[in-house]
C-alpha positions as CSV (number, residue, x, y, z in Angstrom):
1,M,1.5,38.7,21.2
2,S,1.5,34.9,20.2
3,A,1.6,32.2,22.8
4,V,4.6,30.3,23.2
5,L,4.8,26.5,23.5
6,T,8.0,24.6,24.3
7,P,7.2,20.7,24.0
8,D,9.4,17.9,24.0
9,L,8.2,17.1,20.5
10,C,6.2,19.0,17.9
11,V,4.3,16.6,15.2
12,I,3.2,18.4,11.9
13,G,0.6,16.2,10.3
14,A,-2.2,13.9,11.9
15,G,-2.1,11.1,9.4
16,S,-0.9,7.4,10.4
17,G,2.7,8.4,10.8
18,G,2.0,11.7,12.6
19,L,-0.7,10.1,15.0
20,T,1.5,7.1,15.7
21,A,4.7,9.3,16.7
22,A,2.3,11.7,18.9
23,A,0.6,8.7,20.8
24,A,4.0,7.0,21.2
25,A,5.7,10.1,22.5
26,A,2.8,11.1,24.7
27,R,2.4,7.5,26.4
28,L,6.1,7.9,27.0
29,G,5.7,11.0,28.9
30,A,6.9,13.4,26.7
31,E,5.0,16.9,25.9
32,V,3.7,16.9,22.7
33,V,2.0,19.4,20.3
34,L,0.3,17.9,17.0
35,I,-0.6,20.2,14.3
36,E,-2.9,19.3,11.6
37,R,-4.4,21.7,8.9
38,G,-7.0,19.1,7.4
39,K,-8.9,16.4,8.5
40,M,-7.7,14.2,11.6
41,G,-6.7,10.6,10.2
42,G,-5.0,12.0,7.1
43,D,-5.1,10.6,3.7
44,C,-5.3,6.5,5.0
45,L,-8.7,7.3,7.1
46,N,-10.4,9.9,4.9
47,Y,-9.1,9.2,1.1
48,G,-7.1,6.0,1.0
49,C,-6.8,2.6,2.6
50,V,-10.0,2.8,4.7
51,P,-12.6,3.9,1.9
52,S,-10.9,1.8,-0.8
53,K,-10.9,-1.5,0.7
54,S,-14.3,-0.8,2.0
55,L,-15.4,-0.3,-1.6
56,L,-13.4,-3.3,-2.9
57,A,-15.6,-5.3,0.0
58,S,-18.7,-4.0,-1.5
59,A,-17.5,-4.7,-5.1
60,R,-16.6,-8.4,-4.0
61,L,-20.0,-8.9,-2.8
62,A,-21.7,-7.5,-5.9
63,T,-20.2,-10.6,-7.6
64,A,-20.4,-13.2,-5.3
65,W,-23.8,-14.6,-7.1
66,Q,-21.5,-15.3,-10.4
67,R,-19.8,-17.9,-7.9
68,A,-22.8,-19.0,-6.2
69,A,-23.7,-21.9,-8.7
70,E,-20.9,-24.0,-8.0
71,H,-22.0,-24.2,-4.3
72,G,-25.3,-25.4,-5.4
73,I,-26.8,-21.8,-4.7
74,H,-28.9,-19.8,-7.2
75,Y,-29.9,-16.3,-6.9
76,P,-30.2,-13.3,-9.6
77,P,-27.7,-10.6,-9.9
78,P,-28.2,-8.0,-7.5
79,Q,-29.2,-4.4,-7.7
80,I,-26.6,-2.0,-6.9
81,D,-27.2,1.4,-5.6
82,F,-24.1,3.1,-6.3
83,A,-24.9,6.1,-4.0
84,A,-25.8,4.0,-0.9
85,V,-22.4,2.1,-1.6
86,G,-20.7,5.4,-1.4
87,D,-22.8,6.2,1.8
88,S,-21.6,3.1,3.3
89,L,-17.9,3.9,2.9
90,D,-18.7,7.1,4.8
91,R,-20.1,5.0,7.8
92,V,-16.9,3.1,7.9
93,I,-14.7,6.1,8.0
94,A,-17.3,7.4,10.7
95,R,-16.6,4.2,13.0
96,I,-13.0,4.4,12.6
97,A,-12.6,8.0,13.2
98,P,-12.7,8.4,17.0
99,N,-9.4,6.5,17.1
100,D,-8.0,9.2,15.2
101,S,-9.9,12.1,16.7
102,A,-8.6,15.3,18.4
103,D,-10.7,14.3,21.6
104,R,-8.7,11.1,21.9
105,F,-5.2,12.7,21.4
106,E,-6.0,15.4,23.9
107,R,-7.1,12.7,26.2
108,L,-3.4,11.3,25.8
109,G,-2.1,14.6,27.0
110,V,-1.3,15.6,23.3
111,R,-2.0,19.3,22.2
112,V,-3.9,19.5,19.0
113,L,-3.7,22.6,17.1
114,H,-6.0,22.8,13.7
115,A,-3.8,25.1,11.7
116,Q,-1.2,25.4,8.7
117,A,2.4,24.9,10.3
118,R,5.1,27.1,9.0
119,F,8.7,27.0,10.1
120,A,9.8,30.5,11.4
121,E,13.3,29.6,12.0
122,P,15.4,26.1,12.6
123,G,13.9,25.7,15.9
124,A,10.6,27.2,15.8
125,V,7.1,26.5,14.2
126,E,3.9,29.1,13.8
127,A,0.4,27.7,13.8
128,A,-2.6,29.5,14.6
129,G,-0.9,32.6,16.3
130,T,1.1,30.1,18.3
131,T,4.7,29.7,18.4
132,I,6.1,26.1,19.1
133,R,9.8,26.0,20.1
134,A,10.2,22.2,20.6
135,R,13.2,20.1,21.3
136,R,12.5,18.0,18.2
137,F,10.0,18.4,15.5
138,V,8.5,15.4,13.2
139,I,7.3,16.2,9.8
140,A,4.3,13.8,8.7
141,T,2.5,16.0,6.1
142,G,2.0,12.9,3.7
143,S,1.4,13.0,0.0
144,A,-1.2,14.2,-2.4
145,P,-2.1,13.0,-6.0
146,A,0.0,13.9,-8.7
147,V,-1.7,15.1,-11.8
148,P,0.5,14.5,-14.9
149,A,1.1,17.3,-17.6
150,I,-1.1,16.0,-20.4
151,P,-2.5,18.9,-22.4
152,G,-6.1,19.7,-21.6
153,I,-6.5,18.0,-18.5
154,E,-6.8,21.3,-16.7
155,A,-9.9,21.8,-18.9
156,V,-11.7,18.9,-17.8
157,P,-13.2,17.5,-14.5
158,Y,-11.4,14.5,-13.1
159,L,-11.5,12.5,-10.1
160,T,-8.5,11.5,-7.8
161,N,-8.2,9.4,-4.4
162,E,-9.3,12.5,-2.8
163,S,-12.8,13.2,-4.4
164,V,-13.4,9.5,-5.9
165,F,-15.1,8.3,-2.9
166,A,-17.4,11.4,-2.7
167,N,-18.8,10.5,-6.2
168,R,-22.1,9.0,-5.8
169,E,-22.9,8.5,-9.5
170,L,-21.9,5.4,-11.1
171,P,-19.8,6.0,-14.0
172,K,-21.0,4.7,-17.4
173,H,-17.1,4.5,-18.7
174,L,-14.5,5.2,-15.9
175,I,-11.1,6.0,-17.8
176,V,-8.2,5.7,-15.2
177,I,-4.9,6.8,-15.8
178,G,-2.4,4.9,-13.9
179,G,-1.8,1.3,-13.7
180,G,-0.3,1.1,-10.1
181,A,-2.2,-0.3,-7.2
182,I,-4.6,2.5,-6.7
183,G,-5.7,2.5,-10.3
184,I,-5.9,-1.5,-10.4
185,E,-8.0,-1.5,-7.1
186,L,-10.3,1.3,-7.8
187,G,-10.7,-0.1,-11.5
188,Q,-11.8,-3.3,-10.6
189,A,-14.0,-2.1,-8.0
190,H,-16.0,0.1,-10.3
191,R,-16.0,-2.4,-13.0
192,R,-17.8,-5.1,-10.2
193,L,-20.2,-2.2,-9.4
194,G,-21.4,-2.0,-13.1
195,A,-19.0,0.7,-14.7
196,A,-17.1,0.1,-17.8
197,V,-13.5,0.5,-17.1
198,S,-10.4,1.4,-19.0
199,V,-6.9,1.7,-17.5
200,L,-4.1,3.4,-19.3
201,D,-0.4,3.6,-18.3
202,A,2.6,5.1,-20.1
203,G,4.8,2.4,-18.7
204,P,3.9,-1.4,-17.3
205,M,1.1,-2.3,-15.0
206,L,2.0,-2.9,-11.6
207,P,5.9,-2.2,-12.2
208,R,6.8,-2.9,-8.6
209,D,5.5,-6.4,-8.5
210,D,6.6,-9.8,-9.6
211,P,5.9,-9.5,-13.3
212,E,4.7,-13.4,-13.4
213,L,2.1,-12.8,-10.8
214,A,1.4,-9.5,-11.8
215,A,0.6,-10.7,-15.3
216,M,-2.0,-13.6,-13.7
217,L,-3.7,-10.8,-11.8
218,L,-4.0,-8.4,-14.8
219,A,-5.4,-11.5,-17.0
220,Q,-8.1,-11.7,-14.3
221,L,-9.1,-8.1,-14.6
222,A,-9.3,-8.5,-18.6
223,A,-11.5,-11.4,-18.0
224,E,-14.0,-9.3,-16.2
225,G,-13.9,-6.9,-18.9
226,I,-11.4,-4.3,-18.0
227,S,-9.6,-2.6,-20.9
228,L,-5.7,-2.5,-19.9
229,R,-3.4,-0.6,-22.0
230,A,0.2,-0.4,-21.0
231,E,2.9,1.2,-22.6
232,I,0.5,3.9,-24.3
233,A,1.2,7.5,-24.9
234,I,-1.7,10.2,-24.3
235,A,-1.5,12.8,-26.5
236,R,-4.4,15.0,-24.9
237,I,-7.7,15.4,-23.2
238,E,-10.9,16.8,-24.5
239,R,-14.3,17.7,-23.1
240,E,-17.0,16.0,-24.9
241,A,-20.7,16.7,-24.4
242,D,-21.3,14.0,-22.4
243,G,-17.9,13.4,-20.6
244,I,-14.5,13.4,-21.6
245,A,-12.2,12.1,-24.4
246,V,-8.5,10.8,-24.2
247,I,-6.7,10.9,-27.4
248,L,-3.9,8.5,-27.5
249,G,-0.5,8.8,-29.1
250,D,-1.9,6.6,-31.9
251,G,-4.6,9.0,-32.9
252,A,-7.2,6.7,-31.3
253,R,-9.8,8.4,-29.3
254,L,-11.4,6.9,-26.1
255,S,-14.6,8.6,-24.8
256,G,-15.5,8.1,-21.1
257,S,-17.9,9.5,-18.7
258,H,-15.5,9.9,-15.8
259,L,-11.7,10.4,-15.5
260,L,-9.8,9.1,-12.6
261,V,-6.3,10.3,-12.3
262,A,-4.3,7.8,-10.3
263,A,-0.7,8.5,-11.6
264,G,1.8,8.9,-8.6
265,R,1.8,11.0,-5.6
266,R,3.6,14.4,-4.6
267,P,4.8,15.4,-1.1
268,N,3.1,17.6,0.9
269,I,5.4,20.5,1.6
270,A,3.9,23.8,0.5
271,G,3.3,26.2,3.0
272,L,5.6,24.8,5.4
273,D,8.7,27.2,4.5
274,L,11.4,24.4,4.9
275,A,13.9,27.1,3.8
276,A,13.6,29.0,7.1
277,A,14.4,25.8,8.7
278,G,17.6,25.0,6.9
279,I,15.6,21.8,5.7
280,A,16.7,20.2,2.1
281,W,14.2,18.8,-0.2
282,N,13.4,18.1,-3.6
283,D,10.4,17.0,-6.2
284,G,10.5,13.6,-4.6
285,G,10.0,14.9,-0.7
286,I,12.2,16.0,2.2
287,R,15.9,14.7,2.0
288,V,16.4,12.3,5.2
289,D,19.1,10.0,6.2
290,D,18.8,6.4,7.4
291,R,17.9,7.7,10.7
292,L,14.9,9.9,9.0
293,R,16.8,13.0,10.2
294,T,16.8,16.1,7.7
295,S,19.6,18.5,6.9
296,N,18.3,20.2,10.2
297,R,19.3,17.3,12.9
298,R,16.5,18.8,15.1
299,V,13.7,17.9,12.6
300,F,12.7,14.4,11.2
301,A,10.6,13.5,8.2
302,I,8.5,10.5,8.1
303,G,6.1,8.8,5.7
304,D,5.3,9.8,2.3
305,V,6.9,13.4,2.6
306,A,10.2,11.7,3.1
307,G,10.0,10.4,-0.4
308,G,10.4,6.6,0.3
309,P,8.0,4.0,0.0
310,Q,4.6,5.4,0.1
311,F,2.5,3.0,2.4
312,T,0.2,3.7,5.3
313,H,2.4,0.9,7.5
314,V,5.6,2.4,6.4
315,A,4.6,6.0,8.0
316,A,3.9,4.0,11.3
317,Y,7.1,2.2,10.9
318,H,9.0,5.5,10.3
319,A,7.2,6.8,13.5
320,G,8.8,4.2,15.5
321,I,12.3,4.9,14.2
322,A,11.8,8.8,14.7
323,I,10.7,8.5,18.4
324,R,13.7,6.1,19.1
325,N,15.8,8.6,17.6
326,A,14.3,11.9,19.0
327,L,13.4,10.8,22.5
328,F,15.9,8.0,23.5
329,R,18.7,9.3,21.0
330,L,19.2,5.7,19.8
331,P,20.8,5.4,16.5
332,A,17.8,3.4,15.0
333,R,17.7,3.0,11.1
334,V,15.4,2.2,8.6
335,D,15.5,-1.2,7.0
336,Y,13.5,-2.1,4.1
337,R,14.6,-5.6,3.5
338,A,11.5,-7.1,4.7
339,L,8.8,-4.5,3.5
340,P,5.7,-5.9,2.7
341,W,3.1,-4.4,0.5
342,V,-0.1,-5.4,-1.2
343,T,-2.4,-4.7,-4.1
344,F,-5.9,-5.3,-2.7
345,G,-7.7,-6.9,-5.9
346,D,-9.3,-10.1,-6.3
347,P,-7.3,-12.0,-6.1
348,E,-4.8,-10.2,-3.9
349,L,-1.2,-9.7,-4.6
350,A,1.4,-9.4,-2.0
351,Q,5.1,-9.0,-2.0
352,V,7.8,-9.0,0.4
353,G,11.7,-8.9,-0.5
354,L,13.0,-9.4,-3.7
355,T,11.1,-10.4,-6.8
356,E,12.7,-13.0,-8.8
357,T,13.3,-10.4,-11.4
358,A,15.2,-8.0,-8.6
359,A,17.1,-11.1,-7.4
360,R,18.4,-12.0,-10.8
361,A,19.2,-8.4,-11.5
362,G,21.3,-8.0,-8.2
363,N,23.6,-10.8,-9.2
364,H,22.2,-13.1,-6.8
365,R,23.5,-16.5,-8.1
366,N,22.4,-20.2,-7.5
367,L,18.7,-19.0,-7.0
368,D,15.9,-21.5,-6.0
369,V,12.6,-20.3,-7.1
370,L,9.8,-22.4,-5.5
371,R,6.2,-22.5,-6.3
372,W,2.8,-23.8,-5.0
373,R,-0.4,-23.4,-6.6
374,F,-3.7,-22.8,-4.7
375,A,-4.9,-25.5,-7.1
376,E,-3.0,-27.8,-5.0
377,N,-4.6,-26.5,-1.8
378,D,-7.4,-28.3,0.0
379,R,-8.8,-25.2,1.6
380,A,-8.8,-23.4,-1.6
381,H,-10.8,-26.2,-3.2
382,T,-13.4,-25.9,-0.2
383,E,-14.0,-22.4,-0.9
384,R,-14.0,-23.0,-4.8
385,D,-11.5,-20.2,-5.0
386,T,-8.2,-21.9,-6.5
387,A,-6.8,-18.9,-8.2
388,G,-3.4,-18.2,-7.4
389,I,0.2,-19.1,-6.4
390,V,2.9,-18.9,-3.7
391,K,6.4,-17.9,-5.2
392,I,9.4,-18.0,-3.2
393,V,12.8,-16.8,-4.1
394,A,15.7,-18.2,-2.1
395,R,19.5,-18.9,-2.3
396,S,20.8,-22.3,-2.5
397,N,21.8,-22.5,1.0
398,G,18.1,-21.8,2.1
399,H,18.0,-17.9,2.9
400,V,15.0,-16.6,1.8
401,L,15.4,-13.5,-0.4
402,G,11.7,-12.7,-1.3
403,A,7.9,-14.0,-1.5
404,T,5.3,-13.1,-3.7
405,I,1.6,-14.4,-3.3
406,L,-1.2,-14.1,-5.6
407,G,-4.7,-15.5,-3.8
408,A,-7.4,-14.8,-1.5
409,G,-6.1,-13.3,1.8
410,A,-2.3,-12.9,0.3
411,G,-2.0,-9.9,2.4
412,D,-2.4,-11.7,5.5
413,L,-0.4,-15.1,4.3
414,I,2.7,-12.8,3.3
415,Q,3.5,-12.0,7.0
416,P,5.5,-15.3,7.9
417,W,7.3,-14.5,4.8
418,A,8.2,-11.0,6.2
419,L,9.2,-12.3,9.6
420,A,11.5,-14.8,7.8
421,I,13.3,-12.2,5.9
422,A,13.5,-9.6,8.9
423,R,14.9,-12.5,11.2
424,R,17.2,-13.9,8.4
425,L,15.5,-17.3,8.8
426,K,16.3,-20.2,6.4
427,I,13.6,-21.7,4.2
428,S,13.8,-24.8,6.8
429,A,11.9,-22.4,9.4
430,L,9.0,-22.5,7.2
431,A,9.1,-26.0,5.9
432,N,9.3,-27.2,9.5
433,L,6.2,-25.2,10.6
434,V,3.3,-27.2,11.7
435,A,0.2,-25.3,10.0
436,P,-3.3,-26.3,10.6
437,Y,-5.3,-28.0,8.1
438,P,-7.1,-27.1,6.0
439,T,-5.7,-23.4,5.4
440,R,-4.3,-21.5,2.8
441,G,-1.2,-21.0,4.9
442,E,-0.3,-24.7,4.1
443,A,0.6,-23.5,0.4
444,G,3.3,-21.3,2.0
445,K,4.7,-24.4,3.9
446,R,4.6,-26.8,1.0
447,A,6.7,-24.1,-1.0
448,A,9.0,-24.1,1.5
449,G,9.2,-27.7,1.6
450,S,9.7,-28.2,-2.0
451,F,13.1,-26.5,-1.7
452,Y,14.2,-30.2,-0.1
453,E,12.2,-32.5,-2.6
454,P,15.4,-32.7,-5.1
455,R,17.5,-33.5,-2.3
456,L,15.2,-35.7,-0.3
457,F,13.9,-37.8,-2.9
458,S,17.3,-38.2,-4.9
459,P,19.0,-41.5,-5.9
460,H,21.4,-41.1,-3.0
461,T,18.7,-40.8,-0.4
462,R,16.9,-44.1,-1.8
463,R,20.1,-46.0,-1.5
464,L,20.6,-44.6,2.0
465,V,17.3,-46.0,2.8
466,R,17.9,-49.3,1.3
467,A,21.3,-49.6,3.1
468,L,19.6,-48.8,6.5
469,A,17.0,-51.3,5.7
470,W,19.6,-53.8,5.0
471,L,21.1,-53.4,8.5
472,G,17.9,-54.1,10.0
């Protein structure tokens, strides 16, 4: 007979969202069972954020010599051991892994099961010969790379984010299908480490980002020698003697040594038997309401599998919403108004709230679009890195609608603007902030301050100053 567990909460999936939910529930005194069929830490730790940002850090070091001469420092181009770079990524993962390990969660009081979970009925899950009848369930199984239905792709070897970091052979020519964040980041990293790189997309590159600033980042990539081909059709893919060939819609043939598919994600729902639990889903993921409840009100879905924005920080945010609903029965709801995201290229491209394009398409009238270039920032000059700009979209009454930042450290610099949108602050809150000098954060303050320049330095204000002077 199988064992039966009756915890307060059963979490399926030990990625960012599942681990956050399980840890929070356990620390609040709930009995928790956590089920994971693969690696603890999920996609982010093993195949996503951690190895990709580690690879980008290595790639940035590989090009530091090109910028050194301006500092009066001269040294030859580095010798790149691509296999050793890959090994260094494994060491980073290994250093972080204990935070996500089964041992740590068991010390927190979580019962960890390494198995495939399957719903047996609306209120029960089976895993590893154990039946879990929990008060509430959280599905946090994440997503996997989607492979487009391109003729011939099934007959050639290709990489995805789940395999590219295990590759120890420097590609002679890496062809990337997909011009989103993953394709752009990994394309730039491989180019800087010595590979020729081509990025192809059936639509625009970086389609979610502000077109003006995205174009600036793409221009940088092109300057580094990356071939970018947007709005391009792929007719088929063929195997060649020394690699693969991508046949484009116009008949052109693009030969490469390696193929990386970065063309979106699909939800991990196979094997869950959602129908047995009365849980509705579609190709985009499990259907949830704004409280992240599925059609089975005892079951919540969070992170990528819920079909919303696919970011690690969203999964962790979802976990908090689900815990408040599941354990405290509070009607907490998701709110994406202040959701930030970053493409970690060099320079970084960060976004929160509405882009200028989205604001105008949403019929927001009387917009003020504010800009401040890092070329006008003293810290950027001291670092000899003045690429990029801060761009703010606000209503004429000063309410902040969105911010886009392109530049070094943009992922950190976007955070005050996320707070401003989340707390419905006006532009004055950022304009009146005392920023330490010299920092890149001053660029955001100066952009905010520019909102007042037409009013402050108007003829009316000048007349007022003269009148007050006349009064003594």
